C-alpha positions as CSV (number, residue, x, y, z in Angstrom):
1,X,-1.2,36.6,-39.4
2,X,-0.1,33.3,-41.4
3,X,-1.9,30.1,-41.4
4,X,1.6,28.6,-40.0
5,X,0.7,30.7,-37.1
6,X,-2.5,29.1,-35.9
7,X,-2.2,25.6,-37.6
8,X,-1.8,22.1,-36.0
9,X,1.5,20.9,-37.1
10,X,2.2,17.2,-37.4
11,X,-1.2,15.6,-37.8
12,X,-1.8,12.4,-38.0
13,X,-2.7,10.7,-41.4
14,X,-3.7,7.8,-43.1
15,X,-3.4,6.3,-46.5
16,X,-6.3,4.9,-49.2
17,X,-5.1,1.1,-48.2
18,X,-6.1,1.7,-44.6
19,X,-9.0,-0.1,-43.2
20,X,-11.9,1.9,-41.5
21,X,-10.7,0.3,-38.0
22,X,-7.3,1.7,-38.1
23,X,-8.8,5.0,-39.3
24,X,-10.9,4.8,-36.6
25,X,-8.5,4.2,-33.8
26,X,-6.5,6.9,-35.3
27,X,-9.1,9.5,-34.6
28,X,-9.7,8.2,-31.2
29,X,-6.1,8.2,-30.1
30,X,-5.6,11.7,-31.6
31,X,-8.9,13.4,-30.1
32,X,-9.4,14.5,-34.0
33,X,-11.9,14.4,-36.2
34,X,-10.1,14.1,-39.7
35,X,-7.4,12.5,-41.0
36,X,-5.9,13.5,-44.5
37,X,-5.1,10.7,-46.6
38,X,-1.9,11.0,-48.3
39,X,0.1,8.8,-50.9
40,X,3.7,7.5,-50.5
41,X,5.2,10.8,-51.0
42,X,2.7,12.4,-48.2
43,X,1.1,14.1,-51.5
44,X,-2.7,14.8,-50.1
45,X,-5.2,12.9,-52.2
46,X,-8.2,12.9,-49.7
47,X,-9.6,13.3,-46.3
48,X,-11.8,11.1,-44.1
49,X,-14.0,12.5,-41.4
50,X,-15.5,10.6,-38.6
51,X,-18.9,11.3,-40.2
52,X,-17.5,9.7,-43.6
53,X,-16.6,6.4,-41.3
54,X,-19.9,6.4,-39.8
55,X,-22.0,6.6,-42.9
56,X,-19.7,4.0,-44.5
57,X,-20.0,1.6,-41.8
58,X,-23.9,2.5,-41.6
59,X,-24.6,1.8,-45.1
60,X,-22.3,-1.1,-45.9
61,X,-22.6,-5.0,-44.4
62,X,-18.7,-5.2,-43.9
63,X,-16.7,-4.9,-40.7
64,X,-14.3,-2.0,-40.1
65,X,-11.5,-3.9,-41.2
66,X,-12.8,-5.2,-44.2
67,X,-13.8,-1.4,-45.6
68,X,-10.4,0.6,-47.0
69,X,-10.3,4.3,-46.7
70,X,-10.4,4.3,-50.2
71,X,-14.2,3.3,-50.7
72,X,-15.4,6.3,-47.9
73,X,-12.7,9.4,-48.4
74,X,-13.6,12.8,-49.6
75,X,-11.4,13.3,-52.6
76,X,-12.1,16.8,-53.1
77,X,-9.9,18.5,-50.6
78,X,-10.1,22.2,-49.5
79,X,-6.7,23.4,-48.9
80,X,-4.3,26.6,-48.0
81,X,-0.7,27.2,-47.7
82,X,1.1,27.6,-44.6
83,X,2.4,31.2,-45.9
84,X,-1.4,32.1,-46.8
85,X,-2.9,35.1,-44.8
86,X,-5.5,33.6,-42.1
87,X,-8.3,36.0,-43.6
88,X,-8.2,34.3,-46.8
89,X,-8.5,30.9,-44.9
90,X,-11.2,31.8,-43.2
91,X,-12.7,33.0,-46.6
92,X,-12.0,29.6,-48.0
93,X,-13.5,27.8,-45.1
94,X,-16.7,30.1,-45.3
95,X,-17.0,29.7,-49.0
96,X,-16.8,26.1,-49.0
97,X,-18.5,25.6,-45.7
98,X,-15.8,23.6,-44.1
99,X,-14.3,23.9,-40.8
100,X,-11.0,22.4,-41.5
101,X,-8.4,23.1,-44.1
102,X,-5.6,20.7,-45.1
103,X,-2.4,22.7,-45.1
104,X,-0.1,21.7,-48.1
105,X,3.2,23.0,-49.2
106,X,4.0,24.1,-52.9
107,X,4.2,20.1,-54.1
108,X,0.9,19.3,-52.3
109,X,2.8,17.5,-49.7
110,X,1.0,17.5,-45.7
111,X,2.2,20.0,-43.6
112,X,-0.8,20.4,-41.1
113,X,-4.3,21.1,-40.7
114,X,-6.1,24.8,-39.6
115,X,-9.2,23.9,-37.8
116,X,-11.8,26.4,-36.4
117,X,-10.6,25.6,-33.1
118,X,-7.3,26.5,-34.3
119,X,-8.7,29.8,-35.4
120,X,-10.7,30.4,-32.0
121,X,-7.8,30.0,-30.1
122,X,-5.6,32.7,-32.5
123,X,-8.4,35.5,-32.0
124,X,-9.3,38.0,-29.4
125,X,-6.8,40.6,-28.1
126,X,-3.7,40.6,-26.3
127,X,-3.5,43.6,-24.0
128,X,-2.7,46.8,-26.1
129,X,-2.4,45.1,-29.0
130,X,-4.8,45.2,-31.7
131,X,-5.9,41.5,-32.5
132,X,-4.7,39.9,-36.2
133,X,-8.4,38.0,-36.0
134,X,-11.3,39.7,-34.2
135,X,-13.7,37.5,-32.6
136,X,-16.2,39.5,-34.9
137,X,-14.4,37.7,-38.0
138,X,-14.6,34.0,-36.1
139,X,-18.4,34.6,-35.3
140,X,-19.0,35.6,-39.0
141,X,-17.2,33.0,-40.1
142,X,-19.0,30.6,-38.0
143,X,-22.4,31.6,-38.7
144,X,-21.7,31.1,-42.6
145,X,-20.6,27.6,-41.9
146,X,-23.3,26.9,-39.8
147,X,-26.1,29.0,-41.6
148,X,-28.0,26.0,-43.3
149,X,-28.1,23.7,-40.0
150,X,-29.4,27.1,-37.9
151,X,-32.3,27.6,-40.7
152,X,-33.3,24.2,-40.6
153,X,-33.4,23.9,-36.7
154,X,-35.5,27.2,-36.7
155,X,-38.0,25.8,-38.7
156,X,-38.2,22.8,-36.9
157,X,-36.4,19.8,-38.6
């Protein structure tokens, strides 16, 4: 299975000049937790998550409309290509401890987002057909993603 077979196509996105109030509204309206940040040519230049916004607003004495995405976005973006094998994308997620990959074309332009939710919905088996992504593989990736959090909870933190 290829990334393009599981990814969410046509994601909502913003730019560096978008204010955090508008970014929050986009996240709310589209029921998502991440926005790719793109330039005028749709080249991916960063990402901003609901967590990034919460931390930015909680640590600044500014209104959301006074704070730009550029001030809170993560510039190091984990990406994959639409034609990439889904197993390689899962490995990238696990190695980088991210639940979402921004899908870009050869010119680094936004094509979609591959989330663990997308992978889970694509996993499993169809009657009489061996699944391309096993439930065990999804669970293994999730355990890798959440291992620090699980260990901290077990230690009572």
